[in-house]
C-alpha positions in Angstrom: 0.0 0.0 0.0 1.2 3.5 -0.9 -0.1 6.8 0.3 0.2 9.8 -2.0 -1.6 12.9 -3.0 -4.8 12.4 -4.9 -4.9 13.3 -8.6 -7.7 15.4 -10.0 -8.9 12.4 -12.1 -9.4 10.4 -8.9 -11.8 12.8 -7.2 -14.9 11.0 -8.5 -13.5 7.7 -7.1 -13.2 9.4 -3.7 -16.9 10.2 -3.8 -17.6 6.5 -4.6 -15.4 5.5 -1.6 -17.4 7.8 0.6 -20.7 6.4 -0.5 -19.5 2.8 0.1 -17.9 3.6 3.4 -21.1 5.3 4.6 -23.4 2.4 3.8 -22.8 0.6 7.2 -24.3 3.5 9.0 -27.7 2.3 7.8 -27.3 -0.9 9.9 -26.9 1.4 13.0 -30.1 3.2 12.4 -28.4 6.2 10.9 -29.8 6.2 7.3 -29.3 9.9 7.0 -25.6 9.5 7.4 -25.6 6.5 4.9 -27.5 8.7 2.4 -25.5 11.9 2.9 -23.8 13.1 -0.2 -20.0 12.9 -0.4 -18.0 16.1 -0.6 -18.5 17.9 -3.9 -15.8 17.7 -6.5 -14.9 21.4 -6.1 -14.4 20.8 -2.3 -12.3 17.8 -2.9 -10.3 19.8 -5.5 -9.7 22.6 -2.9 -8.1 20.0 -0.5 -6.2 18.5 -3.4 -4.7 21.8 -4.5 -3.8 22.6 -0.9 -1.8 19.3 -0.8 -4.2 17.9 1.9 -6.1 15.1 0.0 -4.2 11.8 0.4 -5.2 8.5 -1.0 -4.2 4.9 -0.1 -3.5 2.8 -3.2 -2.4 -0.7 -3.8 -5.2 -2.4 -1.8 -7.0 -4.0 -4.7 -9.7 -6.6 -4.3 -8.8 -10.1 -3.0 -7.1 -12.1 -5.8 -5.9 -9.1 -7.8 -2.2 -9.8 -7.0 -0.3 -10.5 -10.1 -3.1 -9.3 -12.4 -2.3 -7.0 -15.3 -3.9 -3.6 -15.1 -4.0 -0.8 -12.7 -6.4 -2.1 -9.9 -3.5 -1.6 -7.4 -3.4 2.1 -8.3 -7.1 2.7 -7.6 -7.7 4.5 -4.4 -9.0 2.3 -1.6 -9.3 5.1 0.9 -8.7 8.8 1.3 -8.1 11.5 4.0 -8.9 15.2 3.9 -7.2 17.6 6.4 -6.6 21.2 7.1 -4.8 23.2 9.7 -7.1 24.4 12.5 -5.7 26.4 15.5 -2.2 24.8 15.4 -3.3 21.3 14.8 -4.0 19.3 11.6 -7.8 18.7 11.6 -8.9 15.5 10.0 -12.0 16.5 8.1 -12.7 13.1 6.6 -11.1 9.7 6.5 -13.0 7.0 4.5 -12.0 3.5 3.7 -13.8 1.4 1.0 -15.3 -1.7 2.6 -13.1 -3.9 0.3 -10.0 -2.5 2.1 -11.5 -2.4 5.6 -9.8 -3.9 8.6 -6.3 -3.9 6.9 -4.8 -0.9 8.6 -5.5 1.5 5.8 -7.2 4.1 7.9 -4.4 3.9 10.5 -1.8 4.3 7.7 -3.6 7.4 6.4 -3.7 8.9 9.9 0.0 8.1 10.4 0.8 9.8 7.1 -1.2 12.9 8.1 0.6 13.0 11.5 4.0 12.9 9.7 2.9 15.8 7.4 1.6 17.7 10.5 4.9 17.3 12.3 6.8 18.5 9.2 4.6 21.7 9.3 5.3 22.3 13.0 1.7 21.4 14.0 1.3 20.0 17.5 -1.6 17.5 17.2 -4.2 15.9 15.1 -7.9 16.7 15.8 -11.1 15.3 14.5 -14.8 15.2 15.2 -16.6 11.9 15.3 -19.7 10.0 16.4 -19.3 8.8 20.0 -21.2 5.5 19.8 -20.2 4.2 16.3 -17.6 1.4 16.8 -15.5 2.5 13.8 -15.5 6.1 15.0 -14.7 7.3 18.6 -13.7 3.8 20.0 -11.5 3.2 17.0 -9.8 6.6 17.3 -9.3 6.1 21.0 -7.3 2.9 20.2 -5.1 5.1 18.0 -4.3 7.5 20.8 -7.0 10.2 20.3 -8.6 11.5 23.5 -11.9 13.3 23.9 -11.7 17.0 24.2 -14.0 18.5 26.8 -16.2 21.3 25.5 -14.3 23.8 27.6 -11.1 22.9 25.8 -12.3 23.4 22.3 -10.4 26.0 20.3 -12.3 28.6 18.3 -11.8 26.7 15.1 -13.1 23.5 16.6 -16.1 25.3 18.0 -16.8 26.6 14.5 -16.5 23.1 13.0 -18.9 21.7 15.6 -21.4 24.5 14.9 -21.3 23.7 11.2 -21.8 20.0 11.9 -24.8 20.9 14.2 -26.3 23.0 11.5 -26.0 20.1 9.1 -27.9 17.9 11.5 -25.1 15.7 12.7 -25.8 16.4 16.4 -28.9 14.1 16.1 -26.4 11.5 17.3 -23.8 12.0 20.1 -20.6 13.6 18.7 -17.3 14.8 20.2 -14.0 16.3 19.3 -10.9 14.2 19.8 -7.2 15.1 19.8 -4.0 13.2 19.5 -0.8 15.0 20.4 2.2 14.7 18.0 
């Protein structure tokens, strides 16, 4: 598996990854999340141009090893991030179900942490669902800790307000932080 910046031509594939990765929310009684539209192409392009849209490639479907073609170069997952108040905020990390449970999300987060350190940022932050097994409990296993409301930076408060306006607060959410 390799992690690299996304190409412009791959942006529609990232939308497909987002749709596929969102489908399991339906089984948790969160159909609104499963049906939520992925980021628009112009938004993905903004992250890409800023150098903050990374893809994991080389995680083709089972049995693809040794096949001719470029399946191994298709993105299996992606991560979007941007600096917020001295930290690199993980806006989105999505892994296609065909690549789930292989450490792809962990590798993307480690890559983002390396880039953040290079930029002199002090932490990774994210917002996530509290009770979704592949959300807050997963990030806690990777070293992220919940941030109490009183410790939210102005940028994180603005992100949470935008999420609330989008209806995400229908389910418990929190901010998490991992120091670098």
